[in-house]
C-alpha positions in Angstrom: 51.7 -74.3 -18.3 55.3 -73.4 -18.9 57.9 -74.8 -16.5 59.0 -71.3 -15.8 57.2 -69.7 -12.9 55.2 -66.7 -14.0 51.9 -65.0 -13.4 49.7 -62.7 -15.3 49.9 -59.0 -14.3 46.1 -58.5 -15.0 43.5 -58.5 -12.3 39.9 -59.3 -12.9 37.0 -57.0 -12.6 33.9 -59.1 -11.6 30.6 -58.6 -13.3 29.0 -58.9 -9.8 30.4 -58.4 -6.3 33.5 -60.2 -5.1 36.8 -61.0 -6.7 36.7 -63.5 -9.5 39.7 -65.3 -11.1 40.9 -64.9 -14.6 40.5 -68.3 -16.4 43.7 -68.1 -18.4 45.9 -66.4 -15.8 49.4 -67.7 -15.9 49.6 -68.3 -19.6 52.0 -66.1 -21.5 51.7 -65.6 -25.3 54.2 -63.8 -27.5 52.2 -62.4 -30.4 53.7 -61.3 -33.7 50.5 -60.3 -35.5 48.7 -57.3 -36.8 45.5 -56.0 -38.3 42.5 -58.3 -37.9 42.4 -62.0 -37.6 45.5 -62.6 -35.5 45.0 -59.8 -33.0 41.3 -60.9 -32.7 42.4 -64.4 -31.7 44.9 -63.2 -29.0 42.6 -60.5 -27.7 40.0 -63.0 -26.5 42.7 -65.0 -24.8 43.9 -61.8 -23.2 40.3 -60.9 -22.1 40.3 -64.3 -20.3 43.5 -63.5 -18.5 46.4 -64.7 -20.7 49.3 -62.3 -20.7 49.7 -61.4 -24.4 52.9 -59.6 -25.3 52.4 -58.0 -28.7 55.7 -57.7 -30.7 55.7 -54.6 -33.0 58.4 -53.7 -35.4 59.7 -50.2 -34.6 61.0 -49.7 -38.1 57.5 -49.9 -39.6 55.6 -48.0 -36.8 54.1 -51.2 -35.5 50.7 -52.7 -36.2 49.2 -51.2 -39.4 45.8 -51.3 -37.6 47.0 -48.2 -35.7 46.5 -46.2 -38.9 43.1 -47.5 -40.0 40.7 -44.6 -40.6 38.3 -42.9 -39.9 39.1 -42.6 -36.2 42.8 -42.1 -35.6 45.2 -40.2 -33.3 48.9 -40.5 -32.4 49.6 -44.0 -33.8 46.3 -45.3 -32.5 42.9 -45.9 -33.9 39.5 -47.2 -32.7 40.1 -50.0 -35.2 43.3 -50.9 -33.4 41.6 -50.6 -30.0 38.9 -53.0 -31.1 41.4 -55.8 -31.6 44.1 -55.3 -29.0 42.7 -54.6 -25.6 44.4 -56.2 -22.6 47.7 -56.7 -24.3 51.2 -55.4 -23.8 53.3 -53.8 -26.6 57.0 -54.5 -27.0 58.9 -53.0 -29.9 61.3 -55.6 -31.4 62.7 -55.9 -35.0 63.0 -59.6 -35.5 65.0 -59.1 -38.6 67.7 -57.3 -36.6 70.4 -59.8 -35.4 70.6 -58.0 -32.1 67.0 -58.8 -31.4 67.4 -62.6 -31.5 68.7 -62.9 -28.0 65.8 -60.8 -26.7 63.3 -62.9 -28.6 64.7 -66.2 -27.4 64.8 -65.0 -23.8 61.1 -64.1 -24.2 60.3 -67.5 -25.8 62.1 -69.3 -22.9 59.6 -67.9 -20.4 56.5 -68.1 -22.5 54.0 -70.7 -23.4 53.0 -69.7 -26.9 54.5 -68.0 -29.9 51.7 -66.7 -32.1 52.0 -65.2 -35.6 49.8 -64.2 -38.5 52.4 -63.8 -41.2 52.4 -65.3 -44.7 52.7 -69.0 -44.5 56.3 -69.2 -45.6 57.5 -66.6 -43.1 57.4 -68.4 -39.7 60.2 -70.9 -40.7 62.2 -68.1 -42.3 62.0 -65.9 -39.2 62.5 -68.8 -36.8 59.0 -68.7 -35.3 58.1 -72.4 -35.8 58.6 -75.2 -33.4 61.5 -76.7 -35.3 63.4 -73.4 -34.7 62.3 -72.8 -31.1 62.3 -76.3 -29.7 65.8 -75.9 -28.4 64.9 -72.7 -26.7 61.7 -74.0 -25.1 60.7 -77.6 -25.7 57.2 -76.9 -24.4 56.3 -73.9 -26.5 53.3 -74.0 -28.8 54.0 -72.2 -32.1 50.7 -71.1 -33.6 50.6 -69.7 -37.1 47.6 -68.0 -38.7 48.0 -67.2 -42.3 46.0 -66.8 -45.5 46.7 -70.3 -47.0 48.6 -72.2 -44.3 52.3 -73.1 -44.0 52.2 -75.7 -46.8 50.9 -75.8 -50.3 51.5 -73.7 -53.4 49.9 -70.6 -52.0 51.7 -70.5 -48.7 54.0 -67.7 -50.0 51.0 -65.4 -50.9 49.4 -62.8 -48.7 45.7 -62.9 -48.2 42.8 -61.0 -46.6 39.2 -61.6 -45.6 37.6 -60.2 -48.8 39.8 -62.5 -50.9 38.9 -65.5 -49.0 35.2 -64.8 -49.2 35.8 -64.9 -52.9 37.9 -68.0 -52.8 35.5 -70.1 -50.9 32.4 -69.3 -53.0 30.7 -67.2 -50.3 30.5 -64.1 -52.5 28.9 -66.3 -55.2 25.9 -67.2 -53.0 25.5 -64.0 -51.0 22.8 -61.5 -52.0 19.7 -61.6 -54.1 19.4 -63.4 -57.5 20.8 -61.4 -60.3 23.2 -59.3 -58.2 27.0 -59.3 -58.6 29.2 -61.3 -56.3 28.6 -59.8 -52.8 30.7 -60.0 -49.7 29.3 -60.2 -46.2 28.9 -57.0 -44.2 31.7 -57.8 -41.8 35.0 -59.7 -42.3 33.4 -63.0 -41.3 36.4 -65.2 -42.4 38.9 -63.1 -40.4 36.8 -63.2 -37.3 36.0 -66.9 -37.5 39.6 -67.7 -38.2 40.5 -65.7 -35.1 38.3 -67.9 -33.0 39.7 -71.0 -34.7 43.3 -69.9 -33.9 42.4 -69.3 -30.3 41.0 -72.8 -30.2 44.2 -74.1 -31.8 46.3 -72.4 -29.1 44.3 -73.9 -26.3 44.4 -77.3 -28.0 48.2 -77.0 -28.3 48.5 -76.1 -24.6 46.4 -79.0 -23.6 48.6 -81.3 -25.7 51.6 -79.9 -23.9 50.0 -80.6 -20.5 49.5 -84.3 -21.6 52.8 -84.9 -23.4 55.2 -82.3 -22.1 56.1 -81.5 -25.7 55.4 -78.4 -27.7 54.1 -78.3 -31.2 53.2 -76.3 -34.3 49.5 -75.2 -34.7 48.7 -74.3 -38.3 45.4 -72.3 -39.0 44.6 -70.5 -42.2 41.8 -68.2 -43.5 41.4 -70.6 -46.5 40.9 -73.7 -44.4 38.4 -72.0 -42.1 36.5 -70.5 -45.0 36.2 -73.9 -46.6 35.2 -75.5 -43.3 32.5 -72.8 -42.8 30.8 -74.0 -46.0 29.8 -77.0 -43.8 26.6 -78.7 -45.0 26.6 -76.9 -48.3 30.0 -78.5 -49.0 28.7 -81.9 -48.0 25.7 -81.5 -50.3 27.8 -80.4 -53.2 30.6 -82.9 -52.8 28.3 -85.9 -52.4 25.2 -85.0 -54.3 26.3 -82.2 -56.7 24.1 -79.6 -55.1 24.8 -76.1 -56.4 23.8 -73.3 -53.9 22.0 -70.4 -55.5 21.3 -66.8 -54.3 17.8 -66.6 -52.9 15.3 -63.8 -52.4 14.8 -62.3 -49.0 17.7 -64.3 -47.4 15.7 -67.5 -47.7 16.9 -71.0 -46.9 17.4 -73.1 -50.0 15.4 -76.1 -48.9 13.5 -75.2 -45.7 10.3 -73.2 -46.4 9.4 -70.7 -44.9 12.8 -69.7 -43.4 13.4 -66.2 -44.5 12.8 -62.4 -44.1 9.4 -61.0 -44.5 8.5 -57.3 -44.9 5.9 -56.1 -42.5 3.9 -52.9 -42.4 6.7 -51.0 -40.8 9.9 -53.1 -41.1 11.1 -56.6 -41.5 10.9 -59.9 -39.5 12.8 -63.1 -40.0 10.8 -66.4 -39.5 12.4 -69.7 -38.9 10.1 -72.7 -39.6 12.8 -75.3 -39.4 10.4 -77.9 -38.0 7.0 -79.0 -39.3 5.4 -78.1 -36.0 6.6 -74.5 -36.4 4.8 -74.3 -39.8 1.5 -75.5 -38.3 1.8 -72.9 -35.5 2.7 -70.1 -38.0 -0.4 -70.8 -40.0 -2.5 -70.7 -36.8 -1.0 -67.4 -35.6 -1.3 -65.8 -39.1 -5.0 -66.8 -39.2 -4.3 -68.9 -42.2 -5.1 -72.4 -41.0 -6.2 -73.4 -44.5 -2.5 -73.2 -45.7 -1.6 -75.9 -43.2 -4.2 -78.2 -44.7 -3.3 -77.4 -48.3 -1.6 -80.5 -49.8 0.7 -78.2 -51.8 2.3 -77.1 -48.5 2.0 -80.3 -46.5 5.7 -80.8 -45.8 9.1 -79.2 -46.5 9.5 -81.0 -49.9 6.1 -79.8 -51.0 6.6 -76.2 -49.7 10.0 -76.0 -51.4 8.5 -77.2 -54.7 5.6 -74.7 -54.4 7.5 -71.8 -52.8 6.6 -69.6 -55.8 2.9 -70.0 -54.7 3.3 -70.0 -50.9 5.7 -67.1 -50.3 3.6 -64.4 -52.1 0.6 -65.5 -49.9 2.7 -65.2 -46.7 4.2 -61.9 -47.8 0.7 -60.4 -48.3 -0.3 -61.5 -44.7 2.9 -60.1 -43.1 2.5 -56.7 -44.8 -0.9 -56.2 -43.0 0.6 -55.6 -39.6 3.7 -54.1 -38.0 6.8 -56.0 -36.8 5.9 -55.7 -33.1 2.5 -57.2 -33.7 3.9 -60.3 -35.4 6.7 -60.7 -32.8 4.1 -60.7 -30.0 1.9 -63.2 -31.9 4.8 -65.6 -32.6 6.7 -65.3 -29.3 7.3 -68.7 -27.8 5.5 -70.4 -30.7 7.5 -69.8 -33.9 11.2 -68.8 -33.8 11.3 -65.2 -35.1 13.2 -62.0 -34.7 13.0 -58.4 -35.9 15.5 -57.4 -38.6 17.2 -54.5 -36.8 19.2 -51.7 -38.2 22.8 -51.5 -36.9 21.9 -48.6 -34.6 18.8 -50.5 -33.3 20.9 -53.6 -32.6 23.3 -51.6 -30.4 20.4 -50.0 -28.5 18.9 -53.4 -27.5 18.4 -54.0 -23.7 19.8 -57.5 -24.4 23.2 -55.9 -24.5 23.0 -55.0 -20.8 21.3 -58.3 -19.8 24.2 -60.2 -21.4 26.9 -57.7 -20.3 28.0 -57.4 -23.9 29.3 -53.8 -23.8 32.4 -53.1 -21.9 33.6 -49.6 -20.9 37.3 -49.2 -20.7 39.3 -46.0 -19.9 41.6 -45.4 -22.9 44.1 -42.6 -22.9 43.2 -40.1 -25.6 39.8 -41.6 -26.2 38.2 -41.3 -22.8 35.7 -43.9 -21.7 35.6 -46.3 -24.6 32.6 -48.7 -25.2 33.4 -51.9 -27.0 31.8 -55.2 -27.8 32.7 -57.6 -24.9 34.3 -61.0 -24.9 31.4 -63.5 -25.7 32.8 -66.3 -23.6 31.2 -66.9 -20.1 33.1 -69.0 -17.6 31.4 -69.4 -14.2 33.1 -67.9 -11.1 35.5 -66.0 -13.4 36.1 -62.5 -14.6 37.9 -60.6 -17.4 40.8 -58.3 -17.8 39.8 -54.8 -18.9 42.6 -52.6 -20.2 42.9 -50.5 -23.3 45.1 -51.5 -26.2 48.7 -50.5 -25.5 50.6 -47.6 -27.0 53.4 -48.6 -29.4 56.3 -50.0 -27.3 54.5 -49.1 -24.0 55.8 -52.1 -22.2 59.2 -52.5 -23.8 61.2 -51.4 -20.7 59.0 -53.3 -18.3 59.4 -56.6 -20.2 63.1 -56.4 -21.1 64.2 -55.2 -17.7 61.8 -56.8 -15.2 61.0 -60.0 -17.0 64.1 -60.7 -19.1 66.7 -59.2 -16.8 68.3 -56.6 -19.2 70.0 -53.6 -17.6 69.1 -50.1 -18.6 72.4 -49.8 -20.4 71.7 -52.9 -22.4 68.2 -51.7 -23.4 69.7 -48.4 -24.5 72.2 -50.2 -26.6 69.5 -52.3 -28.2 67.6 -49.1 -29.1 70.8 -47.6 -30.7 71.1 -50.7 -32.8 67.5 -50.5 -33.9 66.6 -53.8 -32.3 63.9 -52.4 -30.1 
């Protein structure tokens, strides 16, 4: 989308025979980001073919994700690999005056400048559109931060666990009577990564329509609040107060929850009245469907203290597989799998959700794949880069620096 002619160096590997194109091939993104949310955003864009040039500060040994335990080696970790495949790494100290020319040359031939610094930092480091418009008037400057680039908390750092606490998620997660509880994975980080990727593509589409670049501001806080969705609407308009519930049950739709079986757990989703009728039939409990205490959602919610123990007793009489077979195609249901069971499911192969990538030092790595499917398209599949692996390539081949100039920049601590 940039006026500068450039093409992605990646080549797709089709899921099935024949060469398939990379959907985002030709888009170049300069990414100043580390750890989780930011790298997660640009990784999915890189999976789809965008050329993502990861800027890492040589004075701090690069992305801190490289050191995340337990699986680490030689400034690399499996955590880092999980967020940075298909990218290139360039060492560049943006606080070093000698690095500014390098950075501006790179911006001039790129479509996006992406960062996940504190909200006050992009303007200070010259990473926002106001600072870079004169370098590239079409550049999209995307910022992912804890609290956004405006507001009283813009200067503060933030992480997923903090935002789960800020948005009320910890207050409503877990069983009644338990302390505030976070989700099992960094859901705010990961959701914000997807939101930031959407912001990048929205900005690029805007450029294609107007010819002008822009700032794109996404924050963990904003995404966390947005994710409260219908609960926020209920609370803000009707004063509804979400409460922790037993067995991961829905607050107003009954029965929508986990049930213990003879040998495990099953989740049942009666989100329509017709599913309730079918559930009663398959459980051999037709009398429950006719009971006026359970005639509709309102009645079942009011009398859940009576109904749920009856259903629990029935589900405990048979194993999970039995109930899944009985309910298949009739009532939405699923087994509650252990983590190991989830990653042994045949669905993973059916949906091509595990990628294998040759990674130096790690061998043949298996990773969760990009979840986006674009017809007649493929994906890039390269391991996360070593620190500064592509510095020479980018500075000399793309930006036109001589070997002597690159050596001089190294001596000055710029790269």
